[in-house]
GUMARKE-936525 format. One record per residue (C-alpha): x, y negated, z; residue in one letter. Coordinates in pm, 1 decimal, decimal comma, always signed. Layout:
BEGIN
TORFI        X        Y        Z r
TORFI        X        Y        Z A
...
END
This chain:
BEGIN
TORFI        X        Y        Z r
TORFI  +4556,8  +2413,5  +2764,6 M
TORFI  +4426,7  +2651,0  +3030,0 Y
TORFI  +4584,8  +2963,2  +2882,3 G
TORFI  +4949,1  +2842,3  +2904,4 H
TORFI  +5182,9  +3092,4  +3065,8 R
TORFI  +5328,9  +2988,0  +3397,4 K
TORFI  +5635,5  +3117,7  +3581,7 P
TORFI  +5566,1  +3450,5  +3754,3 G
TORFI  +5295,0  +3552,4  +3506,7 V
TORFI  +5376,0  +3824,3  +3253,8 A
TORFI  +5236,6  +3838,1  +2901,7 R
TORFI  +5060,4  +4144,3  +2765,6 D
TORFI  +5211,5  +4180,3  +2419,0 K
TORFI  +4925,0  +4394,5  +2291,7 S
TORFI  +4662,0  +4122,1  +2309,6 N
TORFI  +4863,3  +3807,4  +2381,9 K
TORFI  +4662,1  +3734,4  +2699,1 K
TORFI  +4828,6  +3628,6  +3025,8 P
TORFI  +4840,9  +3919,1  +3268,4 M
TORFI  +4915,9  +3885,0  +3637,7 A
TORFI  +5179,0  +4126,3  +3769,9 K
TORFI  +4994,3  +4175,1  +4095,9 N
TORFI  +4692,7  +4066,0  +4295,8 K
TORFI  +4863,4  +3764,8  +4449,3 Q
TORFI  +4970,7  +3631,2  +4111,8 Q
TORFI  +4616,5  +3684,7  +3986,4 G
TORFI  +4485,2  +3473,9  +4273,3 I
TORFI  +4746,4  +3207,7  +4203,0 T
TORFI  +4644,0  +3195,4  +3837,3 L
TORFI  +4276,5  +3170,0  +3934,9 F
TORFI  +4342,6  +2882,2  +4173,8 R
TORFI  +4573,6  +2699,5  +3930,4 M
TORFI  +4327,3  +2710,5  +3639,4 N
TORFI  +4031,6  +2619,6  +3860,7 L
TORFI  +4209,3  +2315,7  +4004,5 M
TORFI  +4327,1  +2213,0  +3656,7 L
TORFI  +3968,3  +2230,7  +3530,9 W
TORFI  +3856,6  +2026,3  +3830,8 N
TORFI  +4104,6  +1747,2  +3762,9 S
TORFI  +4047,8  +1727,3  +3387,4 T
TORFI  +3699,0  +1856,5  +3302,1 H
TORFI  +3479,7  +1838,7  +3610,4 N
TORFI  +3250,5  +1541,2  +3556,1 H
TORFI  +2968,8  +1646,3  +3785,3 R
TORFI  +2835,8  +1339,9  +3968,0 Q
TORFI  +2669,1  +1339,1  +4310,2 M
TORFI  +2642,9  +1052,8  +4563,3 P
TORFI  +2810,9  +1254,0  +4840,5 W
TORFI  +3094,3  +1387,2  +4624,3 K
TORFI  +3432,1  +1274,9  +4756,8 G
TORFI  +3268,8  +1155,9  +5079,5 E
TORFI  +3493,6  +1168,4  +5388,1 K
TORFI  +3246,9  +1066,1  +5657,5 K
TORFI  +3132,7  +1384,9  +5834,4 P
TORFI  +2782,8  +1248,0  +5902,2 Y
TORFI  +2711,0  +1198,1  +5532,4 K
TORFI  +2867,5  +1531,2  +5438,9 I
TORFI  +2660,9  +1709,0  +5703,9 W
TORFI  +2342,5  +1533,4  +5592,9 L
TORFI  +2397,2  +1624,6  +5228,3 S
TORFI  +2471,7  +1987,6  +5311,4 E
TORFI  +2161,5  +2026,5  +5529,0 I
TORFI  +1942,7  +1869,6  +5258,8 I
TORFI  +2092,1  +2097,2  +4992,8 L
TORFI  +2019,2  +2414,9  +5186,1 Q
TORFI  +1743,4  +2584,4  +4981,6 Q
TORFI  +1712,0  +2265,8  +4771,1 T
TORFI  +1834,9  +2187,2  +4420,4 R
TORFI  +2078,0  +1896,8  +4381,2 V
TORFI  +1836,8  +1716,5  +4148,8 E
TORFI  +1566,5  +1718,8  +4416,1 Q
TORFI  +1793,2  +1655,7  +4714,5 G
TORFI  +1968,2  +1354,0  +4561,0 W
TORFI  +1681,2  +1110,5  +4620,8 A
TORFI  +1620,8  +1242,9  +4972,6 Y
TORFI  +1985,7  +1194,6  +5062,1 Y
TORFI  +1978,6   +833,6  +4946,4 E
TORFI  +1655,6   +766,6  +5139,6 K
TORFI  +1799,4   +912,0  +5458,0 F
TORFI  +2121,0   +711,4  +5429,7 I
TORFI  +1918,4   +394,5  +5371,5 K
TORFI  +1691,4   +452,9  +5672,0 H
TORFI  +1956,6   +607,8  +5898,4 F
TORFI  +2302,0   +481,3  +5794,0 P
TORFI  +2473,9   +643,4  +6093,7 T
TORFI  +2413,3   +946,6  +6310,2 I
TORFI  +2316,9   +717,8  +6598,2 K
TORFI  +2038,7   +564,8  +6388,5 H
TORFI  +1908,9   +913,4  +6312,0 L
TORFI  +1928,9  +1016,3  +6678,0 A
TORFI  +1715,8   +719,3  +6783,9 K
TORFI  +1446,0   +778,8  +6521,3 A
TORFI  +1100,6   +909,3  +6608,6 K
TORFI  +1042,2  +1271,7  +6513,0 D
TORFI   +736,2  +1192,8  +6301,6 D
TORFI   +923,6   +923,9  +6106,8 D
TORFI  +1202,4  +1167,2  +6019,3 V
TORFI   +956,5  +1442,5  +5923,9 F
TORFI   +769,8  +1196,9  +5704,0 K
TORFI  +1091,9  +1110,1  +5522,3 L
TORFI  +1166,3  +1482,4  +5485,3 W
TORFI   +817,9  +1550,3  +5345,3 E
TORFI   +833,1  +1762,9  +5031,1 G
TORFI  +1174,6  +1920,0  +5095,4 L
TORFI  +1034,8  +2223,6  +5275,6 G
TORFI  +1207,9  +2444,8  +5531,6 Y
TORFI  +1127,6  +2197,8  +5806,2 Y
TORFI  +1337,1  +2383,8  +6063,6 S
TORFI  +1629,6  +2210,4  +5891,8 R
TORFI  +1477,5  +1876,2  +5982,4 C
TORFI  +1421,4  +1980,9  +6343,5 K
TORFI  +1781,5  +2100,6  +6372,6 N
TORFI  +1900,1  +1777,8  +6213,2 L
TORFI  +1741,8  +1577,3  +6494,9 L
TORFI  +1867,5  +1811,9  +6767,7 V
TORFI  +2225,6  +1792,8  +6641,2 T
TORFI  +2217,6  +1416,4  +6581,8 A
TORFI  +2103,3  +1357,2  +6939,0 R
TORFI  +2355,8  +1598,2  +7085,5 L
TORFI  +2646,1  +1438,3  +6897,7 I
TORFI  +2524,9  +1093,6  +7002,4 T
TORFI  +2494,8  +1180,5  +7370,4 T
TORFI  +2780,5  +1428,5  +7409,8 E
TORFI  +3035,5  +1292,6  +7161,0 F
TORFI  +2938,5   +923,4  +7145,4 D
TORFI  +2830,6   +961,9  +6785,0 G
TORFI  +3161,5  +1108,7  +6666,3 E
TORFI  +3140,9  +1437,1  +6477,2 F
TORFI  +3361,4  +1719,9  +6614,8 P
TORFI  +3676,6  +1757,7  +6403,3 D
TORFI  +3739,8  +2129,7  +6458,9 K
TORFI  +3572,2  +2410,6  +6263,9 Y
TORFI  +3482,7  +2611,4  +6575,0 E
TORFI  +3319,6  +2310,9  +6742,2 A
TORFI  +3125,9  +2221,5  +6426,3 I
TORFI  +3002,0  +2580,2  +6397,9 L
TORFI  +2848,4  +2561,2  +6746,2 E
TORFI  +2610,8  +2281,2  +6643,5 L
TORFI  +2243,1  +2359,4  +6590,0 K
TORFI  +2154,1  +2441,2  +6229,5 G
TORFI  +2515,3  +2472,0  +6112,7 I
TORFI  +2640,8  +2807,1  +5986,2 G
TORFI  +2981,0  +2915,9  +5851,3 P
TORFI  +2924,2  +2764,9  +5506,0 Y
TORFI  +2821,0  +2419,5  +5630,0 T
TORFI  +3092,1  +2418,9  +5897,1 A
TORFI  +3353,6  +2501,7  +5631,7 A
TORFI  +3222,6  +2227,1  +5403,7 A
TORFI  +3236,3  +1961,8  +5676,9 I
TORFI  +3575,2  +2080,5  +5805,0 A
TORFI  +3736,7  +2080,6  +5460,6 S
TORFI  +3572,6  +1771,8  +5308,4 F
TORFI  +3594,8  +1543,0  +5611,6 A
TORFI  +3904,4  +1672,2  +5791,7 F
TORFI  +4097,3  +1859,7  +5517,9 N
TORFI  +4096,9  +2177,9  +5726,3 L
TORFI  +4168,5  +2505,4  +5540,1 P
TORFI  +3829,3  +2675,5  +5555,3 H
TORFI  +3676,2  +2825,9  +5240,1 A
TORFI  +3308,0  +2775,1  +5163,9 V
TORFI  +3112,4  +3082,4  +5059,0 V
TORFI  +2773,9  +3013,3  +4899,4 D
TORFI  +2581,6  +3145,9  +4601,3 G
TORFI  +2806,0  +2968,9  +4352,6 N
TORFI  +3120,3  +3107,1  +4517,5 V
TORFI  +2978,8  +3461,0  +4532,7 F
TORFI  +2906,4  +3444,2  +4161,1 R
TORFI  +3243,8  +3304,0  +4051,0 V
TORFI  +3447,9  +3544,2  +4261,9 L
TORFI  +3235,1  +3847,8  +4175,5 A
TORFI  +3266,6  +3786,6  +3803,8 R
TORFI  +3630,2  +3681,0  +3788,5 Y
TORFI  +3762,2  +3961,2  +4010,9 F
TORFI  +3498,9  +4217,5  +3907,4 G
TORFI  +3368,6  +4269,8  +4260,0 I
TORFI  +3083,8  +4522,0  +4248,3 Q
TORFI  +3023,4  +4548,0  +4622,9 T
TORFI  +2677,7  +4397,7  +4693,2 P
TORFI  +2723,6  +4041,0  +4816,3 S
TORFI  +2436,6  +4075,3  +5065,0 D
TORFI  +2577,3  +4386,5  +5234,9 S
TORFI  +2785,7  +4373,2  +5553,7 S
TORFI  +3089,8  +4502,1  +5369,4 L
TORFI  +3029,0  +4264,7  +5079,9 G
TORFI  +3008,7  +3959,3  +5304,0 K
TORFI  +3341,4  +4049,0  +5465,1 K
TORFI  +3502,1  +4123,8  +5129,2 L
TORFI  +3387,3  +3799,2  +4967,3 F
TORFI  +3491,0  +3595,4  +5271,8 K
TORFI  +3838,5  +3749,8  +5261,0 A
TORFI  +3863,6  +3687,9  +4885,4 Q
TORFI  +3751,2  +3326,3  +4926,4 A
TORFI  +4008,3  +3269,6  +5200,3 D
TORFI  +4285,0  +3415,4  +4982,4 E
TORFI  +4193,6  +3194,0  +4689,3 C
TORFI  +4164,3  +2873,3  +4892,6 L
TORFI  +4412,6  +2596,0  +4818,1 D
TORFI  +4558,7  +2544,7  +5164,9 Q
TORFI  +4694,7  +2201,0  +5079,2 Q
TORFI  +4377,7  +2069,1  +4915,6 Q
TORFI  +4092,5  +2272,3  +5070,9 P
TORFI  +3830,2  +2002,8  +5019,8 G
TORFI  +3907,3  +1956,8  +4652,3 Q
TORFI  +3923,9  +2332,1  +4597,0 Y
TORFI  +3589,7  +2396,0  +4770,2 N
TORFI  +3421,9  +2124,3  +4565,5 Q
TORFI  +3581,7  +2260,5  +4249,7 A
TORFI  +3462,0  +2619,6  +4288,6 I
TORFI  +3108,0  +2508,1  +4380,0 M
TORFI  +3091,6  +2271,3  +4082,5 D
TORFI  +3235,0  +2541,6  +3858,2 F
TORFI  +2963,3  +2783,8  +3963,1 G
TORFI  +2695,2  +2519,2  +3914,6 A
TORFI  +2805,8  +2401,9  +3568,9 T
TORFI  +3014,3  +2673,4  +3397,9 I
TORFI  +2969,7  +3010,4  +3571,4 C
TORFI  +2592,4  +2969,7  +3601,3 T
TORFI  +2344,5  +3243,5  +3699,6 P
TORFI  +2201,2  +3258,9  +3347,5 A
TORFI  +2357,5  +3154,5  +3017,0 N
TORFI  +2706,7  +3122,8  +3162,7 A
TORFI  +2935,6  +2908,5  +2945,2 M
TORFI  +3195,0  +3180,2  +2887,5 C
TORFI  +3287,9  +3031,6  +2548,0 H
TORFI  +3446,4  +2727,6  +2714,7 C
TORFI  +3546,1  +2878,2  +3049,0 C
TORFI  +3909,8  +2817,3  +3145,9 P
TORFI  +3903,9  +3141,5  +3346,3 L
TORFI  +3759,9  +3356,4  +3066,1 A
TORFI  +4084,4  +3533,1  +2963,4 K
TORFI  +4129,0  +3685,8  +3308,8 Q
TORFI  +3758,5  +3732,2  +3391,5 C
TORFI  +3690,3  +4099,4  +3464,8 V
TORFI  +3314,1  +4062,4  +3420,5 A
TORFI  +3359,1  +3914,1  +3072,9 L
TORFI  +3600,7  +4188,8  +2971,0 Q
TORFI  +3362,1  +4459,7  +3095,1 K
TORFI  +3043,4  +4291,4  +2971,1 N
TORFI  +2911,6  +4252,1  +3327,4 M
TORFI  +2856,9  +3874,5  +3343,4 V
TORFI  +2479,8  +3920,4  +3359,7 G
TORFI  +2493,3  +4182,9  +3633,6 T
TORFI  +2738,1  +4027,6  +3880,9 L
TORFI  +2714,1  +3954,4  +4164,9 P
TORFI  +2515,9  +4258,1  +4276,5 I
TORFI  +2251,6  +4236,3  +4548,3 K
TORFI  +2088,1  +4529,8  +4723,3 T
TORFI  +1790,5  +4361,1  +4881,3 K
TORFI  +1483,2  +4273,4  +4677,7 Q
TORFI  +1286,7  +3968,2  +4781,6 L
TORFI   +935,0  +4065,3  +4887,8 L
TORFI   +684,3  +3790,7  +4813,9 I
TORFI   +383,8  +3747,2  +5040,7 K
TORFI    +71,7  +3583,6  +4897,7 R
TORFI   -154,9  +3374,9  +5120,8 R
TORFI   -485,7  +3199,1  +5048,6 W
TORFI   -559,7  +2882,5  +5247,8 F
TORFI   -887,1  +2690,0  +5242,8 T
TORFI   -863,5  +2342,5  +5392,6 Y
TORFI  -1178,7  +2171,5  +5519,1 F
TORFI  -1142,6  +1795,8  +5509,6 I
TORFI  -1408,3  +1693,0  +5759,3 I
TORFI  -1486,4  +1321,7  +5752,4 E
TORFI  -1687,5  +1119,8  +6003,4 K
TORFI  -1701,8   +739,4  +6001,2 N
TORFI  -1405,0   +712,0  +5761,8 K
TORFI  -1191,7   +930,3  +5985,7 R
TORFI  -1063,7  +1276,6  +5898,8 V
TORFI   -998,0  +1572,1  +6126,5 L
TORFI   -627,7  +1673,9  +6141,4 V
TORFI   -376,6  +1840,0  +6370,1 R
TORFI     -1,6  +1901,3  +6393,6 K
TORFI   +103,5  +2260,4  +6323,4 R
TORFI   +275,4  +2447,7  +6604,3 V
TORFI   +408,5  +2800,1  +6644,4 G
TORFI   +668,1  +2981,1  +6434,3 K
TORFI   +481,4  +2998,5  +6105,6 D
TORFI   +563,2  +2782,4  +5803,2 I
TORFI   +538,4  +2400,8  +5815,2 W
TORFI   +591,0  +2368,4  +6187,5 Q
TORFI   +544,8  +2007,5  +6310,1 S
TORFI   +364,2  +1904,5  +5991,4 L
TORFI     -1,9  +1803,7  +5983,2 H
TORFI   -293,4  +1984,8  +5829,1 E
TORFI   -674,4  +1984,0  +5809,2 F
TORFI   -890,6  +2260,0  +5952,5 I
TORFI   -773,7  +2568,2  +5767,0 M
TORFI   -913,2  +2914,1  +5701,7 H
TORFI   -671,5  +3182,5  +5578,9 E
TORFI   -786,0  +3485,6  +5381,2 A
TORFI   -611,7  +3797,7  +5252,7 Q
TORFI   -745,3  +3746,9  +4900,8 E
TORFI   -904,5  +3470,0  +4692,1 P
TORFI  -1242,6  +3351,7  +4815,1 R
TORFI  -1522,6  +3196,6  +4610,5 S
TORFI  -1678,7  +2885,3  +4762,5 W
TORFI  -2007,7  +2718,5  +4681,9 G
TORFI  -2226,9  +2478,5  +4877,8 E
TORFI  -2413,6  +2761,2  +5049,2 K
TORFI  -2093,7  +2939,6  +5155,7 Q
TORFI  -1936,4  +2615,9  +5283,6 V
TORFI  -2234,9  +2519,6  +5499,2 K
TORFI  -2264,4  +2871,0  +5638,2 K
TORFI  -1893,4  +2883,8  +5727,1 F
TORFI  -1897,5  +2545,1  +5904,4 L
TORFI  -2211,4  +2637,1  +6095,7 Q
TORFI  -2068,8  +2969,9  +6210,4 Q
TORFI  -1718,4  +2852,9  +6298,3 H
TORFI  -1765,4  +2489,8  +6407,0 L
TORFI  -2140,3  +2467,4  +6473,9 S
TORFI  -2177,4  +2161,1  +6251,3 I
TORFI  -2411,8  +2053,5  +5973,5 E
TORFI  -2220,4  +1895,2  +5688,8 A
TORFI  -2277,5  +1734,9  +5352,0 E
TORFI  -2059,2  +1883,3  +5080,4 L
TORFI  -1858,8  +1622,6  +4888,3 V
TORFI  -1626,7  +1828,0  +4668,6 S
TORFI  -1447,4  +2158,0  +4617,2 I
TORFI  -1105,6  +2133,0  +4456,6 S
TORFI   -920,8  +2349,9  +4211,8 E
TORFI   -658,1  +2586,1  +4353,2 T
TORFI   -315,5  +2440,6  +4425,7 Y
TORFI     -6,8  +2663,0  +4432,8 T
TORFI   +313,9  +2620,1  +4629,7 Q
TORFI   +600,4  +2866,7  +4599,1 K
TORFI   +822,8  +2924,8  +4900,1 L
TORFI  +1121,6  +3158,8  +4917,3 T
TORFI   +925,4  +3449,7  +5065,2 H
TORFI   +568,8  +3334,8  +5009,5 Q
TORFI   +326,6  +3190,9  +4758,7 I
TORFI    +55,9  +2967,8  +4901,9 I
TORFI   -275,5  +2925,4  +4716,6 Y
TORFI   -463,5  +2631,1  +4863,2 A
TORFI   -814,1  +2497,9  +4801,7 Q
TORFI   -961,2  +2181,7  +4952,0 F
TORFI  -1322,7  +2131,0  +5052,7 I
TORFI  -1433,8  +1782,1  +5151,9 E
TORFI  -1742,2  +1737,4  +5366,5 V
TORFI  -1902,8  +1458,5  +5569,2 K
TORFI  -2074,7  +1487,0  +5905,4 I
TORFI  -2300,9  +1241,4  +6085,1 E
TORFI  -2378,5  +1399,2  +6423,2 A
TORFI  -2151,1  +1367,0  +6724,8 S
TORFI  -1871,4  +1621,3  +6720,3 F
TORFI  -1595,0  +1714,6  +6961,5 T
TORFI  -1279,3  +1822,7  +6775,6 P
TORFI  -1169,3  +2178,9  +6856,3 P
TORFI   -833,3  +2254,3  +7017,4 G
TORFI   -558,8  +2010,4  +6925,1 D
TORFI   -742,2  +1851,7  +6630,0 Y
TORFI   -805,6  +1477,3  +6629,8 F
TORFI   -968,6  +1220,8  +6401,7 F
TORFI   -724,5  +1016,5  +6193,4 Q
TORFI   -840,9   +706,9  +5998,2 P
TORFI   -840,7   +780,4  +5625,9 K
TORFI   -643,7   +466,6  +5549,2 K
TORFI   -352,2   +584,7  +5765,2 T
TORFI   -329,8   +944,3  +5644,0 L
TORFI    -18,3   +857,1  +5448,1 S
TORFI   +162,1   +783,2  +5774,9 L
TORFI   +149,9  +1151,6  +5866,3 L
TORFI   +383,1  +1420,2  +5732,7 A
TORFI   +198,1  +1694,5  +5544,5 F
TORFI   +313,4  +2006,6  +5355,6 P
TORFI   +378,6  +1949,9  +4986,0 K
TORFI    +52,9  +2115,0  +4878,4 T
TORFI   -162,4  +1886,2  +5091,8 I
TORFI    +34,1  +1578,4  +4985,0 T
TORFI    -18,6  +1668,5  +4619,6 Q
TORFI   -390,9  +1695,9  +4675,4 Y
TORFI   -412,9  +1368,6  +4866,3 L
TORFI   -221,2  +1182,6  +4600,3 Q
TORFI   -468,2  +1299,3  +4335,0 R
TORFI   -781,7  +1205,5  +4524,4 T
TORFI   -932,9   +904,0  +4694,7 T
TORFI   -881,1  +1049,7  +5042,4 V
TORFI   -540,8   +886,0  +5073,7 Q
TORFI   -593,0   +513,5  +5026,8 T
TORFI   -251,1   +396,2  +5141,6 V
TORFI    +69,2   +532,4  +4984,2 I
TORFI   +393,1   +411,3  +5139,2 L
END
C-alpha cells in the first residue's frame, strides 16, 4: 500500500506515520507515492492522454486553456478530424477555423493557433521544434504549455505548473505564500522542478495534473483515499480548504448588450468584430451597449432606430435576456428583431448576410444560443 516505509525514510514511533528525515527525502516520498498512484489507480481517460505527437499535444493544451476537459474533448476531436496535421490547419481559412472554435471562447487562442501553425509550416516544414526554449518562443505558448509539449512529446525534464499543480504542492508541502504573487510563482516553480521525475517527466506531469483534477480537487478533496494524506501538511493543519492562497480578487464587470437583428429581403445585417475587446473576429448584429439594464418596447425600439440609423422598422420580436459568463465579465444580451422595407445603406463595416447562411458565420456563444432557439437560423451545420 501507499504508506509502506521505504529505505531512507524514518518512522515516527509516536504516531506510526512515515516521516522524512529531510526536505529531499520528503520530495522523494512525494514523487514515489504520486507515481505509484499513477501506475495503479489513475484511470482518468482523455483522447490526448499518452499522445506523443507534438501537434496533437499542442492542440489539446491550447483548447484546454480556460476550458474544462469535458467541454474541450469534443472540440479536440473535431479539430483533429478537420485538420489531422499542422499543415492542414495552416492551410485552413480563418473563418472556417473560427467557426469550428465557436463556443470555446477566448478567441485569441484561436488566432494564435493559426499564427503558430502557419509559422511552423513555413519555417520548420511542419515539424514542431523539439527544444523547450524554441517551443516557448511560439505565439500563444507560455511556460506551462511549452513544458507540457516538451515533456509529453520529447521527454524533456520540464515541470508543468498549472492550477492543479499549485493546489497539490501548496497542500502537500503547506506552502502559504500566495501562488499569484511574484515570490509565490518563483517558489512554486522551484518546488515543481524539485519534485519532477527527471527520468519520466511526461508521466510525472500527467500524474500530478490528473491527481489535482481527481483527488486533490478545489472543493471536496478526497483526502480519505489520498495516497499522500499521511504526509500532507494541509491535512494535518486543517488547511485543505484554504490552500493555495491567492492575493488578487477577481473583479467582475457587467455589460448589457442589445442586438438589433435588422432584416430586409430575407437578409440580415451583420459585421465582423474588430479591435481589442472580447470576441474579436467573430460576427455580430448591430449592437447597443448600456451601463445598466434597459427596458425595450415598440415605441423605444422605433425611436432608437430612427435616431441612430435613420430607418423606419416593423418590430417583430423582443427576446428574453441571455447571460454569458466570461472570466472577468458577465454579458447580458437581449435581441430585437425588426424588418425594414425602404432602401438602406449599411453603416461602417456592416453587410447583409442571407438568413439561410447565417450558420456559416462564427458568432459568440450568446448569439449562437439565440439563433438556435429561433427561426432566424434556418440552416444548422
